[in-house]
C-alpha positions as CSV (number, residue, x, y, z in Angstrom):
1,X,-16.1,14.4,-12.9
2,X,-13.3,12.3,-14.4
3,X,-14.2,10.4,-17.4
4,X,-13.7,6.6,-17.2
5,X,-12.4,6.7,-20.8
6,X,-9.5,8.9,-20.1
7,X,-6.0,7.4,-19.9
8,X,-3.2,8.6,-17.7
9,X,0.5,8.4,-18.5
10,X,2.2,7.6,-15.2
11,X,4.7,5.5,-13.4
12,X,3.9,2.2,-11.7
13,X,6.2,0.3,-9.3
14,X,5.6,-3.1,-10.8
15,X,7.3,-2.0,-14.0
16,X,10.9,-1.3,-12.8
17,X,13.7,-0.4,-15.2
18,X,16.5,-2.8,-15.0
19,X,20.1,-3.3,-16.2
20,X,22.5,-6.2,-16.5
21,X,25.4,-6.4,-14.0
22,X,28.8,-7.8,-14.9
23,X,27.5,-11.4,-14.3
24,X,24.7,-10.9,-16.7
25,X,22.0,-10.9,-14.0
26,X,19.2,-8.4,-14.2
27,X,19.3,-5.8,-11.5
28,X,16.6,-3.4,-10.5
29,X,17.7,0.2,-10.5
30,X,14.6,2.4,-10.8
31,X,11.0,2.3,-11.9
32,X,10.2,2.8,-15.5
33,X,7.2,4.6,-17.2
34,X,4.0,2.7,-17.8
35,X,0.7,3.8,-19.2
36,X,-2.3,2.9,-17.1
37,X,-6.0,3.5,-17.5
38,X,-7.7,4.8,-14.5
39,X,-11.4,4.9,-13.7
40,X,-13.2,7.4,-11.4
41,X,-12.7,5.0,-8.5
42,X,-9.0,5.0,-8.9
43,X,-8.6,8.8,-8.5
44,X,-10.2,10.5,-5.6
45,X,-9.6,13.0,-2.8
46,X,-10.8,10.6,-0.2
47,X,-7.8,11.2,2.0
48,X,-8.9,14.8,2.5
49,X,-11.7,13.6,4.8
50,X,-10.8,10.0,5.6
51,X,-7.2,9.1,6.4
52,X,-5.9,5.7,7.6
53,X,-8.6,5.4,10.2
54,X,-7.1,2.3,11.8
55,X,-9.6,1.9,14.6
56,X,-12.7,2.4,12.4
57,X,-11.3,0.1,9.7
58,X,-10.6,-2.6,12.3
59,X,-14.2,-2.4,13.6
60,X,-15.6,-2.8,10.1
61,X,-13.2,-5.7,9.4
62,X,-14.2,-7.5,12.6
63,X,-17.9,-6.9,11.9
64,X,-17.6,-8.3,8.4
65,X,-15.7,-11.4,9.6
66,X,-18.5,-12.1,12.1
67,X,-21.5,-11.5,9.8
68,X,-20.1,-11.9,6.2
69,X,-22.7,-9.5,4.9
70,X,-22.2,-5.9,4.1
71,X,-25.8,-4.9,4.7
72,X,-25.6,-6.2,8.3
73,X,-22.3,-4.5,8.9
74,X,-23.7,-1.2,7.7
75,X,-26.7,-1.5,9.9
76,X,-24.7,-2.2,13.0
77,X,-22.2,0.6,12.1
78,X,-25.0,3.1,12.1
79,X,-27.1,1.7,15.0
80,X,-24.2,1.6,17.4
81,X,-22.6,4.8,16.0
82,X,-19.3,3.0,15.5
83,X,-18.3,5.7,13.0
84,X,-18.3,8.1,16.0
85,X,-19.1,11.1,13.7
86,X,-21.3,14.1,14.2
87,X,-23.9,13.2,11.7
88,X,-25.3,10.1,10.0
89,X,-24.2,11.6,6.6
90,X,-20.6,12.0,7.7
91,X,-20.5,8.5,9.3
92,X,-22.0,7.0,6.2
93,X,-19.4,8.7,4.0
94,X,-16.6,7.3,6.1
95,X,-18.1,3.8,6.0
96,X,-18.4,3.9,2.2
97,X,-14.8,5.0,1.8
98,X,-13.4,2.3,4.2
99,X,-15.6,-0.4,2.6
100,X,-14.4,0.5,-0.9
101,X,-10.8,0.4,0.3
102,X,-11.2,-3.1,1.9
103,X,-12.9,-4.4,-1.2
104,X,-10.1,-3.1,-3.4
105,X,-7.8,-5.9,-2.2
106,X,-9.5,-8.5,-4.5
107,X,-7.4,-11.6,-4.6
108,X,-4.0,-9.9,-4.2
109,X,-4.4,-9.0,-0.6
110,X,-5.9,-10.9,2.4
111,X,-9.6,-11.5,2.2
112,X,-11.5,-9.3,4.7
113,X,-12.4,-12.4,6.8
114,X,-8.7,-13.4,6.9
115,X,-7.7,-9.7,7.5
116,X,-9.5,-9.8,10.9
117,X,-7.2,-12.5,12.2
118,X,-4.1,-10.8,10.7
119,X,-4.9,-7.5,12.4
120,X,-5.4,-9.3,15.7
121,X,-1.9,-10.8,15.3
122,X,-0.2,-7.5,14.7
123,X,2.0,-6.3,17.5
124,X,1.0,-2.7,17.5
125,X,-0.5,0.3,15.7
126,X,2.2,0.7,13.1
127,X,2.0,-3.0,12.1
128,X,-1.7,-2.6,11.6
129,X,-1.2,0.6,9.6
130,X,1.4,-1.1,7.3
131,X,-1.0,-3.9,6.5
132,X,-4.0,-1.6,5.9
133,X,-1.7,0.7,3.8
134,X,-1.8,-1.8,1.0
135,X,-5.6,-1.5,0.6
136,X,-5.2,2.2,0.3
137,X,-2.5,1.6,-2.4
138,X,-4.8,-0.6,-4.4
139,X,-7.7,1.8,-4.1
140,X,-5.9,5.2,-4.7
141,X,-4.2,5.8,-8.0
142,X,-2.6,9.1,-6.8
143,X,-1.1,7.3,-3.8
144,X,0.5,4.7,-6.0
145,X,1.9,7.3,-8.3
146,X,3.5,9.3,-5.5
147,X,4.8,6.3,-3.6
148,X,6.5,5.2,-6.8
149,X,8.1,8.6,-7.4
150,X,9.2,8.9,-3.8
151,X,10.6,5.4,-3.7
152,X,13.0,6.3,-6.5
153,X,14.5,8.9,-4.1
154,X,15.2,6.2,-1.5
155,X,16.9,4.1,-4.2
156,X,19.1,7.2,-4.8
157,X,20.0,7.3,-1.1
158,X,18.1,10.5,-0.4
159,X,15.5,11.4,2.2
160,X,12.0,11.7,0.9
161,X,10.5,15.1,0.8
162,X,6.8,15.2,1.6
163,X,6.3,19.0,1.5
164,X,3.3,20.3,-0.4
165,X,5.7,21.9,-3.0
166,X,7.5,18.6,-3.6
167,X,4.3,16.5,-3.9
168,X,2.7,19.1,-6.2
169,X,5.7,19.1,-8.5
170,X,5.5,15.3,-8.8
171,X,1.9,15.5,-9.7
172,X,2.7,17.9,-12.5
173,X,3.9,14.8,-14.4
174,X,0.5,13.1,-13.9
175,X,-1.5,13.8,-17.1
176,X,-4.5,12.6,-19.0
177,X,-3.8,11.4,-22.5
178,X,-5.2,14.7,-23.8
179,X,-2.7,16.6,-21.8
180,X,-5.0,17.8,-19.1
181,X,-3.7,17.9,-15.5
182,X,-5.5,16.6,-12.4
183,X,-8.7,18.6,-12.1
184,X,-8.4,19.7,-8.4
185,X,-7.6,23.1,-6.9
186,X,-4.5,23.9,-5.1
187,X,-6.4,24.1,-1.8
188,X,-8.0,20.7,-2.3
189,X,-4.6,19.1,-3.2
190,X,-3.0,20.7,-0.1
191,X,-5.6,19.0,2.1
192,X,-5.1,15.7,0.2
193,X,-1.3,16.1,0.8
194,X,-1.9,16.5,4.5
195,X,-3.9,13.2,4.4
196,X,-1.2,11.5,2.4
197,X,1.4,12.6,5.0
198,X,-0.9,11.2,7.7
199,X,-0.8,7.8,6.1
200,X,3.0,8.1,5.9
201,X,3.2,8.9,9.6
202,X,1.0,5.9,10.5
203,X,3.3,3.5,8.6
204,X,6.4,4.9,10.2
205,X,7.9,6.8,7.3
206,X,7.4,10.4,8.7
207,X,8.3,10.6,12.4
208,X,5.9,13.4,13.5
209,X,3.3,15.9,12.3
210,X,6.0,18.6,12.2
211,X,8.3,16.7,9.9
212,X,8.1,16.9,6.1
213,X,10.9,14.4,5.4
214,X,10.8,10.6,5.7
215,X,12.9,7.5,5.7
216,X,12.3,3.8,5.2
217,X,10.3,2.4,8.2
218,X,11.0,-0.7,10.2
219,X,8.8,-3.6,9.0
220,X,7.2,-5.8,11.7
221,X,6.6,-9.5,11.4
222,X,3.1,-9.4,10.2
223,X,3.6,-6.6,7.6
224,X,6.6,-8.4,6.3
225,X,4.6,-11.5,5.6
226,X,1.7,-9.6,4.1
227,X,3.9,-7.4,1.9
228,X,5.7,-10.5,0.7
229,X,2.4,-12.3,-0.1
230,X,1.4,-9.2,-2.0
231,X,4.6,-9.3,-3.9
232,X,4.2,-12.9,-4.7
233,X,0.7,-12.4,-5.9
234,X,1.8,-9.5,-8.2
235,X,5.1,-11.1,-9.5
236,X,4.8,-14.8,-8.8
237,X,8.0,-16.8,-9.0
238,X,10.3,-13.9,-9.8
239,X,9.0,-11.7,-6.9
240,X,12.3,-11.6,-5.0
241,X,13.9,-9.8,-7.9
242,X,11.1,-7.2,-7.8
243,X,9.6,-7.3,-4.3
244,X,6.9,-4.8,-5.0
245,X,5.5,-5.0,-1.5
246,X,8.8,-4.1,0.1
247,X,9.4,-1.3,-2.4
248,X,6.0,0.2,-1.6
249,X,7.1,0.3,2.0
250,X,10.1,2.3,0.8
251,X,12.7,-0.4,1.4
252,X,15.9,0.2,-0.5
253,X,17.6,-2.7,-2.3
254,X,20.2,-3.0,0.4
255,X,17.5,-4.1,2.8
256,X,16.1,-6.9,0.6
257,X,18.6,-9.6,1.7
258,X,17.8,-9.1,5.3
259,X,14.1,-9.0,4.7
260,X,14.2,-12.3,2.6
261,X,16.3,-13.9,5.4
262,X,13.7,-12.9,8.0
263,X,10.9,-14.2,5.8
264,X,12.6,-17.6,5.2
265,X,12.5,-18.2,9.0
266,X,8.7,-18.5,8.8
267,X,7.3,-22.0,8.3
268,X,4.8,-20.8,5.6
269,X,7.6,-19.8,3.2
270,X,9.9,-22.1,1.3
271,X,13.4,-21.1,0.0
272,X,14.7,-22.9,-3.0
273,X,17.1,-22.4,-6.0
274,X,16.6,-22.4,-9.7
275,X,19.7,-22.3,-11.9
276,X,21.7,-20.8,-9.1
277,X,19.1,-18.2,-8.3
278,X,17.3,-18.0,-5.0
279,X,13.5,-18.2,-5.1
280,X,11.0,-18.2,-2.3
281,X,7.3,-19.2,-2.4
282,X,4.5,-19.7,0.1
283,X,3.8,-23.3,1.0
284,X,0.1,-22.6,0.9
285,X,-2.0,-19.5,1.2
286,X,0.5,-16.6,0.9
287,X,-1.4,-14.7,3.5
288,X,-1.4,-17.4,6.1
289,X,0.6,-16.0,9.0
290,X,3.4,-18.4,9.8
291,X,5.4,-19.2,12.9
292,X,9.2,-18.9,13.1
293,X,10.6,-22.4,12.6
294,X,11.9,-23.8,15.9
295,X,10.2,-21.2,18.0
């Protein structure tokens, strides 16, 4: 059992290291170190037994949007066997994990009620996965850590290596403040790595179960707007300089201009300038899905 009082020295993608270019503007080059304090809920092996689970998560989201009461959602989940698992215990475990993920969004991701409409608007499975991915990020500290480390390789124009050996070597840097490593066996971590790769396949980073390398995925219309709203919630007015949502989707800096151009076409986002620097902000709710102007 991991003590809630322990602190972990790690890397976090909202604390990038920057330098000044020849014009004096700050330019993001890589992520810098940051100490974070994690609770038991931040560090788990949930991915070993419950991956992205798009269909089941969507069922829960729609049930909650309809009833707005978790007790009722849980009752229907079990009575109609929506978990589609062999035993009530395993179904209950999956429900608990997915519920906690959805609740982890707090106010920096779409509310569960709004998420129902957002998932309905997605064009396909990958778009839904890229939206739900952010709830996994917020819930799972180890996922955030590895995504940060792997994203730095994309910034260095290298393919990302998702092999067990590579991921394990990255987690060697993950330490409690007393110097202890993560308290999981190699076999458990290998199962967790398989779950982590499953998430990466769903969001379009890894092409197939046989592949251990990944590249930046294409980002659909709905995930673009959600990841931008997430960035704005995290960074507010300066979010375009550090678009954390795009970075967590492994988008290298050379893609940011195109992504911001696409985003500016939507009627829910406003482009403006402050002292010669471009800014963009949502006109209202950052997670309101907009239409393309003139469409």
